[in-house]
C-alpha positions as CSV (number, residue, x, y, z in Angstrom):
1,M,-61.7,67.8,-47.7
2,K,-64.4,69.4,-46.9
3,A,-65.4,73.0,-45.9
4,W,-66.5,72.4,-42.5
5,R,-63.8,70.2,-41.6
6,R,-61.4,73.3,-42.1
7,W,-63.6,75.0,-40.3
8,L,-64.1,72.9,-37.2
9,T,-59.9,73.2,-37.1
10,A,-59.6,76.3,-37.5
11,W,-62.5,77.3,-34.2
12,M,-60.0,74.3,-32.5
13,A,-56.8,75.6,-33.0
14,V,-58.0,79.4,-31.9
15,L,-59.8,77.4,-28.7
16,M,-56.9,76.0,-28.4
17,I,-54.3,79.8,-28.4
18,V,-56.7,81.1,-26.3
19,G,-56.8,78.2,-23.4
20,L,-52.9,78.8,-23.4
21,M,-52.9,82.3,-23.3
22,P,-53.5,82.1,-19.3
23,M,-50.4,80.1,-19.1
24,Q,-48.6,81.8,-21.0
25,A,-49.2,84.8,-18.8
26,F,-48.3,83.2,-15.6
27,A,-46.6,85.1,-13.6
28,S,-43.7,83.8,-11.7
29,D,-40.0,84.3,-10.9
30,M,-38.2,82.4,-13.6
31,K,-37.7,83.7,-17.1
32,I,-37.1,81.6,-20.6
33,Y,-35.8,83.5,-23.1
34,S,-33.3,81.6,-26.3
35,D,-31.3,84.0,-28.1
36,R,-31.1,81.5,-30.8
37,I,-33.3,78.8,-33.0
38,A,-32.2,75.4,-32.9
39,R,-32.2,73.2,-35.6
40,G,-32.7,69.6,-36.5
41,K,-33.7,67.3,-38.8
42,T,-36.8,64.7,-39.5
43,G,-36.4,61.6,-37.7
44,K,-33.2,62.7,-35.6
45,N,-32.1,63.5,-32.4
46,M,-32.2,67.6,-31.7
47,T,-31.3,69.5,-28.6
48,V,-33.0,72.3,-27.7
49,S,-30.8,74.6,-26.0
50,F,-31.9,78.0,-23.6
51,N,-31.7,80.3,-21.0
52,V,-33.8,80.4,-16.9
53,K,-33.2,83.3,-15.6
54,N,-33.6,83.3,-11.6
55,T,-35.0,86.5,-10.9
56,S,-35.9,86.3,-7.4
57,G,-34.1,86.9,-4.0
58,N,-34.0,83.5,-3.3
59,D,-32.2,80.3,-5.1
60,I,-34.6,77.3,-6.3
61,E,-33.1,74.3,-5.4
62,E,-33.9,72.2,-7.7
63,L,-34.4,73.3,-11.0
64,A,-36.8,71.0,-13.2
65,I,-37.4,71.2,-17.2
66,Y,-39.5,69.5,-19.8
67,F,-41.3,69.8,-22.5
68,D,-45.3,70.5,-22.9
69,T,-47.0,68.4,-24.3
70,S,-50.6,69.1,-23.1
71,A,-51.7,71.2,-26.4
72,G,-51.2,67.9,-28.2
73,E,-51.7,68.1,-32.1
74,I,-55.1,69.1,-33.8
75,W,-54.5,67.8,-37.7
76,D,-55.2,65.2,-39.4
77,E,-53.6,63.7,-42.2
78,D,-54.8,66.2,-45.3
79,E,-51.7,68.1,-45.9
80,E,-53.9,71.5,-47.1
81,D,-55.5,70.8,-43.1
82,R,-52.4,71.6,-41.3
83,T,-51.9,75.1,-41.8
84,Y,-55.3,75.3,-39.5
85,G,-53.8,73.5,-36.4
86,Y,-50.6,72.9,-34.6
87,A,-48.1,70.3,-34.2
88,F,-46.2,69.2,-31.4
89,P,-42.7,68.6,-33.4
90,F,-41.5,65.3,-31.5
91,E,-41.8,61.7,-31.1
92,V,-44.0,61.7,-27.5
93,T,-41.8,58.4,-26.0
94,G,-41.5,56.8,-22.9
95,S,-38.2,58.3,-22.8
96,L,-39.3,62.3,-23.9
97,N,-38.9,64.9,-20.8
98,D,-42.2,66.0,-20.4
99,S,-44.0,66.9,-16.9
100,E,-44.3,62.9,-15.9
101,N,-40.6,62.9,-16.9
102,P,-38.9,66.1,-16.2
103,K,-35.1,66.6,-16.6
104,H,-33.5,67.7,-13.9
105,A,-31.5,71.4,-14.0
106,G,-29.6,71.1,-10.6
107,K,-29.6,74.9,-8.9
108,L,-30.3,77.8,-9.5
109,T,-29.1,80.8,-7.1
110,A,-30.8,84.6,-7.0
111,R,-30.8,86.9,-9.9
112,N,-28.4,84.2,-11.9
113,E,-29.5,82.2,-15.2
114,K,-28.2,79.0,-16.2
115,T,-28.1,77.4,-20.0
116,V,-30.3,73.7,-20.0
117,S,-31.2,72.0,-23.0
118,L,-33.6,69.1,-23.3
119,T,-33.0,66.4,-26.4
120,A,-36.1,64.0,-28.2
121,R,-36.1,63.1,-31.5
122,V,-38.3,64.8,-34.4
123,R,-40.7,63.2,-36.4
124,K,-40.0,61.6,-39.2
125,D,-43.6,63.4,-40.7
126,L,-43.4,66.3,-40.8
127,S,-42.8,69.3,-43.4
128,E,-40.0,71.4,-43.4
129,G,-40.5,74.6,-41.4
130,Y,-40.3,76.8,-38.3
131,Y,-42.0,75.0,-35.4
132,K,-43.6,75.8,-31.7
133,V,-42.2,73.5,-29.2
134,P,-43.2,74.9,-25.9
135,V,-40.9,74.5,-22.9
136,V,-41.4,74.6,-18.9
137,A,-39.3,75.3,-16.6
138,S,-40.6,74.1,-12.9
139,D,-39.2,74.7,-9.1
140,M,-39.7,71.2,-7.7
141,K,-40.1,72.7,-3.9
142,T,-42.2,75.9,-4.5
143,G,-43.8,74.5,-7.5
144,D,-43.2,78.0,-9.5
145,T,-43.2,77.6,-13.3
146,A,-42.2,79.5,-15.9
147,Y,-43.2,78.9,-19.6
148,A,-41.9,79.8,-22.5
149,D,-43.2,79.2,-26.5
150,L,-39.3,78.4,-28.8
151,Q,-39.2,78.7,-32.6
152,V,-36.5,75.5,-34.3
153,W,-36.0,75.2,-37.7
154,I,-37.1,71.4,-39.0
155,S,-35.7,70.2,-42.3
156,K,-36.0,66.7,-44.0
157,S,-33.4,64.6,-43.5
158,S,-31.9,62.8,-46.7
159,S,-30.1,59.5,-47.7
160,T,-26.6,60.8,-47.1
161,D,-27.4,62.3,-43.6
162,S,-25.9,60.4,-40.3
163,D,-27.1,60.4,-36.6
164,D,-23.3,60.8,-35.3
165,E,-23.9,63.9,-37.1
166,D,-26.7,64.7,-36.7
167,E,-26.2,64.7,-32.6
168,N,-22.5,66.1,-33.1
169,N,-24.3,69.0,-33.6
170,T,-26.2,69.6,-30.3
171,Y,-24.0,69.1,-27.7
172,D,-22.7,72.0,-25.8
173,F,-21.0,73.5,-22.7
174,V,-21.8,76.8,-20.4
175,L,-18.6,78.6,-19.2
176,G,-18.1,80.4,-15.6
177,E,-22.2,79.9,-14.7
178,G,-23.1,81.5,-11.5
179,Q,-19.2,82.7,-11.4
180,N,-18.1,86.6,-10.8
181,T,-15.8,87.6,-13.2
182,P,-12.4,87.4,-12.3
183,N,-10.3,90.4,-11.5
184,G,-6.7,91.4,-10.6
185,V,-4.8,94.1,-10.0
186,Y,-1.1,94.2,-11.3
187,P,1.7,93.7,-9.9
188,N,-0.3,91.1,-7.8
189,V,-0.3,87.3,-9.9
190,M,-4.0,86.3,-10.3
191,N,-5.6,82.9,-9.2
192,F,-8.8,82.2,-9.8
193,S,-11.1,79.5,-11.5
194,I,-14.1,79.2,-14.2
195,N,-16.9,76.4,-14.1
196,L,-17.0,74.1,-16.9
197,R,-20.6,72.5,-17.1
198,N,-21.4,69.8,-19.7
199,N,-24.7,71.2,-20.9
200,S,-24.6,68.9,-23.8
201,P,-27.6,65.2,-23.7
202,A,-25.1,63.0,-22.3
203,T,-21.8,62.4,-21.2
204,V,-18.5,63.6,-23.3
205,Y,-14.9,61.7,-23.1
206,N,-11.8,62.9,-22.5
207,V,-12.4,66.6,-22.9
208,K,-9.3,69.1,-23.3
209,A,-10.1,72.4,-22.5
210,S,-7.6,74.8,-24.0
211,M,-7.0,78.4,-23.7
212,I,-6.2,80.8,-26.4
213,L,-3.2,82.4,-26.0
214,D,-1.9,84.9,-27.5
215,P,1.0,87.5,-27.8
216,D,-1.0,91.6,-27.8
217,S,-1.5,92.8,-24.6
218,E,-3.9,94.4,-25.9
219,K,-5.8,91.5,-26.4
220,F,-4.5,88.6,-23.8
221,P,-3.4,90.6,-20.5
222,F,-1.4,87.8,-19.0
223,E,2.4,86.5,-18.6
224,I,2.7,83.6,-21.0
225,N,5.0,81.7,-19.0
226,D,4.3,78.0,-19.5
227,A,3.9,76.2,-22.5
228,N,1.1,74.5,-22.0
229,Y,-2.2,75.6,-20.4
230,D,-5.0,72.8,-21.2
231,R,-7.2,71.1,-18.7
232,M,-7.9,67.4,-19.4
233,F,-10.8,64.9,-18.5
234,D,-11.3,61.7,-18.7
235,K,-15.4,62.1,-19.0
236,I,-17.4,64.7,-17.3
237,A,-21.3,63.9,-17.1
238,V,-24.4,65.3,-18.2
239,D,-24.8,68.6,-16.0
240,E,-21.5,67.5,-14.2
241,T,-19.4,71.3,-13.4
242,V,-15.4,70.7,-13.8
243,E,-13.3,73.8,-12.5
244,L,-10.5,75.2,-14.9
245,G,-7.7,76.5,-12.6
246,Y,-4.9,79.4,-13.6
247,S,-2.5,81.0,-12.0
248,F,-1.3,84.4,-14.5
249,A,0.9,87.2,-13.6
250,I,-0.8,90.4,-14.8
251,R,1.5,92.0,-18.0
252,E,2.8,95.7,-16.6
253,D,1.9,97.3,-19.9
254,T,-1.3,96.3,-19.2
255,Y,-4.3,98.0,-19.8
256,T,-7.1,98.7,-17.0
257,G,-10.1,97.1,-18.2
258,Y,-12.2,93.6,-19.3
259,Y,-10.6,91.5,-21.6
260,P,-12.5,88.4,-23.3
261,I,-10.8,85.0,-22.5
262,A,-11.3,82.6,-25.6
263,M,-11.3,78.9,-24.8
264,K,-12.0,75.5,-27.1
265,V,-12.9,72.6,-25.7
266,Y,-12.3,69.1,-27.4
267,Y,-14.2,66.2,-26.3
268,S,-15.2,62.7,-28.3
269,D,-18.6,60.9,-27.0
270,S,-19.1,57.8,-26.0
271,S,-19.7,56.4,-30.0
272,T,-17.2,57.7,-31.8
273,G,-14.4,57.0,-29.5
274,N,-11.0,59.0,-30.6
275,T,-12.3,60.6,-33.1
276,L,-12.7,65.0,-31.4
277,T,-14.8,67.8,-31.8
278,T,-14.0,71.0,-30.8
279,F,-16.4,73.7,-29.1
280,E,-15.6,77.1,-28.8
281,T,-16.5,79.5,-26.4
282,S,-15.0,82.3,-24.5
283,F,-14.6,84.5,-20.2
284,Y,-13.8,87.4,-19.0
285,V,-11.4,88.8,-17.0
286,H,-11.1,92.8,-15.2
287,V,-8.0,94.0,-15.1
288,R,-6.7,96.6,-13.1
289,N,-3.2,98.5,-14.2
290,K,-3.0,101.6,-15.7
291,D,-5.3,104.0,-17.5
292,K,-4.9,103.3,-21.3
293,E,-3.3,106.9,-23.0
294,D,-6.0,109.1,-24.7
295,E,-4.7,109.2,-28.2
296,Y,-6.0,112.3,-28.4
297,G,-3.6,114.4,-26.2
298,E,-3.9,116.9,-23.9
299,F,-8.1,116.8,-22.7
300,N,-9.9,120.0,-23.9
301,E,-13.7,119.3,-23.9
302,H,-14.3,122.2,-26.5
303,D,-12.0,120.6,-28.8
304,R,-14.0,117.7,-29.4
305,T,-17.7,117.3,-30.4
306,R,-20.0,115.5,-28.7
307,A,-23.4,114.7,-28.3
308,R,-26.5,117.0,-26.8
309,I,-28.7,114.6,-24.5
310,I,-31.4,116.7,-23.0
311,V,-34.7,116.0,-21.8
312,D,-37.3,116.8,-24.4
313,G,-40.3,116.6,-21.6
314,F,-42.0,114.3,-19.5
315,T,-44.9,113.4,-18.3
316,T,-46.6,111.4,-14.8
317,N,-49.2,108.4,-14.6
318,P,-50.8,110.1,-12.4
319,E,-51.4,113.7,-13.9
320,T,-52.2,114.8,-10.5
321,I,-49.3,113.6,-7.8
322,I,-50.1,113.9,-3.6
323,A,-47.9,113.4,-1.6
324,G,-47.2,110.1,-0.5
325,E,-48.6,108.3,-3.9
326,S,-46.7,106.3,-6.3
327,F,-46.5,107.3,-10.3
328,E,-44.6,106.3,-13.2
329,L,-42.5,109.1,-14.4
330,T,-42.0,109.3,-18.8
331,L,-38.3,110.7,-19.5
332,R,-38.4,112.0,-23.5
333,M,-34.8,111.9,-23.6
334,K,-33.7,113.1,-26.7
335,N,-29.9,113.8,-28.8
336,A,-30.4,117.8,-29.9
337,S,-27.2,117.0,-32.3
338,T,-27.9,117.1,-35.9
339,N,-24.7,115.1,-36.9
340,V,-23.3,113.3,-33.6
341,A,-24.1,110.1,-32.4
342,A,-24.1,109.1,-28.6
343,S,-23.4,105.7,-27.4
344,N,-23.6,103.1,-24.5
345,I,-25.4,106.0,-22.7
346,L,-26.6,105.8,-18.5
347,F,-29.4,108.5,-17.6
348,T,-29.6,108.0,-13.4
349,V,-31.6,110.6,-11.8
350,E,-31.6,111.8,-8.3
351,S,-34.1,113.5,-6.8
352,E,-34.2,117.3,-4.0
353,K,-33.6,116.3,-0.8
354,V,-35.4,118.0,1.5
355,S,-34.5,117.5,5.8
356,D,-31.3,115.1,4.0
357,S,-34.4,113.2,3.1
358,A,-34.5,112.1,-0.7
359,V,-38.6,113.7,-2.2
360,F,-38.1,111.3,-4.6
361,T,-36.9,107.7,-4.4
362,T,-37.7,104.3,-7.1
363,E,-39.4,101.4,-6.2
364,A,-37.0,98.9,-7.9
365,G,-34.0,100.2,-5.9
366,S,-32.4,101.3,-8.9
367,S,-32.2,105.0,-10.6
368,S,-30.6,104.1,-13.8
369,V,-31.5,103.7,-16.6
370,A,-28.8,102.2,-19.7
371,L,-29.2,102.7,-23.9
372,S,-27.3,101.6,-25.8
373,S,-27.3,104.1,-28.3
374,L,-29.2,107.7,-29.7
375,A,-28.5,108.6,-33.0
376,P,-28.7,111.9,-34.0
377,G,-32.0,113.8,-33.5
378,A,-33.4,110.9,-32.1
379,T,-36.1,110.6,-28.9
380,K,-36.2,107.7,-26.7
381,E,-38.8,107.5,-24.4
382,I,-37.7,105.9,-20.5
383,Q,-40.3,105.2,-18.1
384,L,-39.5,104.8,-13.7
385,R,-41.1,104.2,-10.8
386,L,-40.8,106.6,-8.4
387,S,-42.2,107.0,-5.0
388,S,-42.8,110.7,-3.1
389,K,-42.2,111.7,0.2
390,P,-45.7,112.2,2.4
391,G,-44.9,114.9,4.8
392,V,-43.3,117.6,2.4
393,D,-45.3,120.9,1.6
394,Q,-46.7,121.4,-1.7
395,R,-44.6,122.1,-4.4
396,S,-42.7,121.8,-7.2
397,Y,-39.2,119.7,-6.3
398,G,-36.9,118.9,-8.8
399,L,-35.8,115.9,-10.1
400,T,-31.8,115.9,-11.9
401,V,-31.6,114.2,-14.8
402,K,-27.8,112.5,-15.2
403,S,-26.3,111.9,-18.3
404,K,-23.2,109.8,-19.4
405,Y,-22.4,108.1,-23.0
406,D,-20.1,107.9,-25.3
407,S,-19.3,110.1,-29.1
408,P,-16.9,109.1,-31.7
409,E,-14.4,112.4,-30.6
410,F,-15.6,112.0,-26.9
411,K,-15.6,109.9,-24.2
412,N,-18.1,109.7,-21.3
413,A,-19.3,112.7,-21.4
414,E,-21.7,114.1,-19.0
415,E,-25.2,116.2,-19.1
416,S,-27.3,116.7,-16.6
417,S,-30.8,118.3,-16.9
418,V,-33.2,119.4,-14.0
419,V,-37.3,118.7,-14.3
420,D,-39.5,120.5,-12.3
421,I,-42.5,117.2,-10.5
422,P,-44.7,119.7,-8.7
423,I,-46.7,117.7,-5.5
424,R,-49.9,118.0,-4.0
425,Q,-51.1,118.1,-0.5
426,I,-54.7,117.3,0.4
427,P,-56.8,120.1,2.3
428,R,-57.3,118.9,6.0
429,L,-59.6,121.2,8.1
430,N,-61.8,120.5,11.9
431,T,-63.6,122.1,14.3
432,G,-63.3,123.4,18.2
433,T,-66.4,122.8,20.2
434,F,-69.5,124.8,19.2
435,E,-70.5,127.1,21.4
436,V,-74.2,128.3,21.4
437,M,-75.6,130.6,24.3
438,P,-78.3,130.3,24.8
439,E,-79.3,126.9,23.0
440,S,-83.3,127.9,22.3
441,I,-84.0,130.9,21.4
442,S,-87.5,132.1,20.6
443,V,-88.6,133.8,16.7
444,G,-86.9,136.7,16.4
445,G,-84.3,136.0,19.0
446,E,-80.2,135.8,18.4
447,S,-78.0,133.5,19.7
448,N,-74.7,134.1,19.9
449,V,-72.6,131.0,18.2
450,M,-68.8,130.4,18.8
451,F,-66.2,127.7,17.7
452,G,-62.5,127.2,16.1
453,I,-61.5,125.6,12.3
454,N,-58.5,124.0,12.6
455,N,-56.0,123.8,9.6
456,T,-54.5,120.4,9.8
457,G,-52.8,119.9,6.5
458,K,-50.2,121.3,5.0
459,V,-51.8,123.8,2.4
460,L,-53.5,127.3,3.2
461,L,-56.8,127.4,3.2
462,Y,-58.0,130.7,1.2
463,N,-61.6,132.5,1.8
464,V,-62.6,130.4,4.9
465,M,-66.3,131.1,5.4
466,A,-68.8,129.3,7.5
467,R,-72.7,129.3,6.9
468,F,-75.4,128.2,9.0
469,E,-78.3,126.9,7.9
470,A,-81.9,125.4,8.9
471,D,-85.6,126.3,8.4
472,S,-85.8,127.7,11.9
473,I,-83.4,129.9,11.6
474,Q,-82.6,132.7,9.3
475,T,-79.0,131.5,6.4
476,T,-76.2,134.1,7.8
477,D,-72.5,133.8,6.6
478,T,-69.5,134.8,8.2
479,Y,-65.9,135.3,6.6
480,V,-63.1,133.7,8.2
481,G,-60.0,134.7,6.1
482,N,-57.6,132.5,5.0
483,I,-56.2,129.8,7.5
484,K,-52.2,129.3,7.8
485,P,-51.2,125.5,7.6
486,G,-51.5,125.5,12.0
487,E,-53.2,128.1,12.7
488,T,-56.9,128.2,13.9
489,G,-59.4,130.5,12.4
490,N,-62.6,131.8,14.8
491,V,-65.9,132.2,13.9
492,D,-68.4,134.9,16.5
493,C,-71.3,135.7,14.9
494,M,-74.7,136.1,15.7
495,V,-77.8,133.4,14.5
496,T,-81.5,135.2,14.5
497,G,-84.7,132.5,14.9
498,A,-87.1,132.5,12.0
499,A,-90.2,129.8,12.6
500,P,-89.9,127.5,15.4
501,T,-87.7,124.1,15.4
502,T,-90.3,120.9,14.0
503,D,-87.3,118.7,14.5
504,D,-84.9,117.8,16.6
505,G,-83.2,121.0,16.4
506,K,-80.1,120.6,14.7
507,V,-79.0,123.4,12.4
508,K,-75.9,122.6,9.3
509,V,-72.4,124.6,9.3
510,I,-70.9,124.3,6.8
511,I,-67.8,125.3,5.8
512,S,-65.9,126.3,2.7
513,Y,-62.3,127.5,1.5
514,E,-60.4,127.7,-1.5
515,D,-57.4,126.0,-2.4
516,E,-54.4,128.0,-4.6
517,N,-56.4,127.8,-7.8
518,G,-59.2,129.0,-6.9
519,E,-61.6,125.3,-6.6
520,M,-64.1,125.8,-3.6
521,S,-64.8,122.6,-1.0
522,E,-66.8,122.5,1.6
523,V,-66.7,120.2,4.9
524,E,-71.0,120.0,6.4
525,K,-71.4,120.4,10.5
526,E,-74.1,120.3,13.1
527,L,-74.7,122.4,15.7
528,N,-78.4,122.2,18.1
529,L,-80.5,125.8,18.5
530,M,-83.6,125.2,19.5
531,V,-86.4,128.2,18.6
532,T,-89.4,128.5,20.0
533,E,-92.7,131.1,19.5
534,D,-92.9,134.3,20.6
535,M,-93.9,134.9,23.9
536,E,-94.9,139.1,23.4
537,E,-96.6,138.1,21.0
538,M,-98.9,135.3,22.3
539,D,-99.3,138.0,25.0
540,S,-100.8,140.6,22.3
541,M,-102.9,138.4,20.5
542,D,-104.6,137.6,23.5
543,A,-105.1,141.1,24.3
544,G,-106.6,141.5,21.1
545,N,-108.6,139.1,21.3
546,F,-109.8,140.4,25.1
547,E,-111.4,143.7,23.5
548,D,-113.1,141.9,20.5
549,V,-115.3,140.6,23.8
550,P,-118.7,142.8,24.6
551,M,-119.0,144.2,28.2
552,E,-121.6,143.6,30.5
553,E,-122.3,146.8,32.6
554,P,-120.6,147.3,35.7
555,G,-122.4,146.6,39.4
556,F,-122.3,148.6,42.6
557,L,-119.3,147.7,43.6
558,Q,-117.6,147.2,40.4
559,K,-118.9,151.5,39.8
560,Y,-118.1,152.4,43.5
561,Q,-114.7,150.2,44.3
562,H,-112.4,153.4,44.2
563,L,-114.6,155.6,46.7
564,L,-115.0,152.6,48.9
565,L,-111.7,151.0,49.2
566,P,-110.3,154.4,51.3
567,A,-113.6,154.1,53.6
568,A,-113.3,151.3,54.6
569,L,-109.0,151.8,55.4
570,G,-110.1,155.3,57.0
571,T,-112.5,153.1,59.2
572,S,-110.3,150.4,59.8
573,G,-107.8,153.1,60.7
574,V,-110.1,154.2,63.9
575,L,-110.8,151.5,65.2
576,L,-107.4,150.5,65.7
577,I,-106.7,153.8,67.5
578,I,-109.7,153.2,69.9
579,V,-108.5,149.3,70.8
580,I,-104.9,150.8,71.7
581,V,-106.4,153.6,73.9
582,M,-108.6,151.2,75.7
583,A,-106.1,148.8,75.6
584,V,-103.4,151.4,77.2
585,K,-105.8,152.4,80.2
586,H,-107.1,148.5,81.1
587,H,-103.2,148.1,81.4
588,K,-102.7,151.1,83.4
589,R,-105.7,150.5,86.1
590,K,-104.3,147.1,86.5
591,K,-101.1,148.4,88.1
592,E,-102.5,150.5,90.1
593,Q,-104.8,147.9,91.5
594,E,-101.8,146.0,92.2
595,E,-99.8,148.5,93.7
596,D,-102.6,149.8,96.4
597,E,-102.6,145.6,97.2
598,T,-99.1,145.9,97.9
599,D,-99.2,148.8,99.8
């Protein structure tokens, strides 16, 4: 094989993997996983079982599953080149469950999961080893789709292998799917039913579901009153569910707790007739009776050793938390004990409350995180997504971290720690109406400016100052002081004109303040103030100009006007007196004549 062909094949493989990446990262309300690796042989039928979990709050009415064959294969016949490519390990025939021919898996209720399986025939040309099998689960109604790459092991078939033996190993049954754990209380009779679903690729016949009994009350919590607890079925079709009904009396000496009930399912397939094959499984029941006696006698917590769970530190993202915003809290939990391990650990957080309302709430709804174990001296990080209450004051609030766990000598031990998480508030202010008196001044003149600064936030504003800036005025600063939340600081200052206004008369009002850390912030406002030329200065300038003009020699009138004016006034007064005297005499004579005529 030439080298360029290997390089071409390798590049095609890379492009194929990149093309698959968005599909694998596709967000879905379903999750596919498998706890085991299926095994098959070349040329034989093989069943791949996996679990599909519905993580949403809605039921999936019609679930479909199938193999994803879209990637295809890119190797050629050269055995050496197969290491560079990907091969779909099953024969692609008309009976294969692919996107064109999906397998219907029935209904999947909200927050539950079910085990499903796909069957196909393994290719005969495969080498022994691990192979990737892409599977798909799809909601036929909404189109929601989940993808997963499962791993299978393929081995070479030998001449002694039989098809029947190979296919018998692929049969599977699911017990108690989608059901709550049966529970009962002593001395009541416990009646319950367990669902048994045929998760096999074919119909099974002569099915017998046999419960495994045990005389030990610590292993089997029920009275064994019947000689036979087997349940028989003539046949169970593919994906068919049958009910196993039981009625038990709870034993008096049984303790409260969960008990595993083992089941054996005997069946035969259509090809083997009466030959029975066994499938073993189990389910749990919960019994409530009396608590188990403490083997250590009377309890004294000081007589027992236990682990010490503490909060070794914490971080938040973002580092500064603004009230009303969400953040991620990472708690670093540590087992401070040097020789005692902790197991079955349950961490629960409780927030400090303000006005009977929690300051911190979890976005996911659950405030608990579980860990299986924590070795002595070991640390483990846990993450919680929290939301902060918007209306709280700016300060630190406590978050209590409670730990409940088991130690070898101490069951259900409890510890609690408190972490203080600071909450910040954004400073807020606004201003009242600007009062400018007068609104127009001359150069050198002053105007009185008054307005209020309102603290509309939740934090104290420190060292509040107001600064007035413009080309037409002298820069002026005035100190207001500290303003508490909900209160108002008043500004009352005089602004002096420096130059005539050349624009629209806008004056900048810059309000500055500090937070509790001394960090300064500014808010800019505007007011109107016009500055005009100084009129007295203009008059003095005019007078100075006249002094420079040479004076002409005064005329006669200008020279003697200080004498002529009094003389004229005196002459006018004399004439006025003469006129009055003559008018009086004339009036007197006229009156006398009238009297004579009357006589």
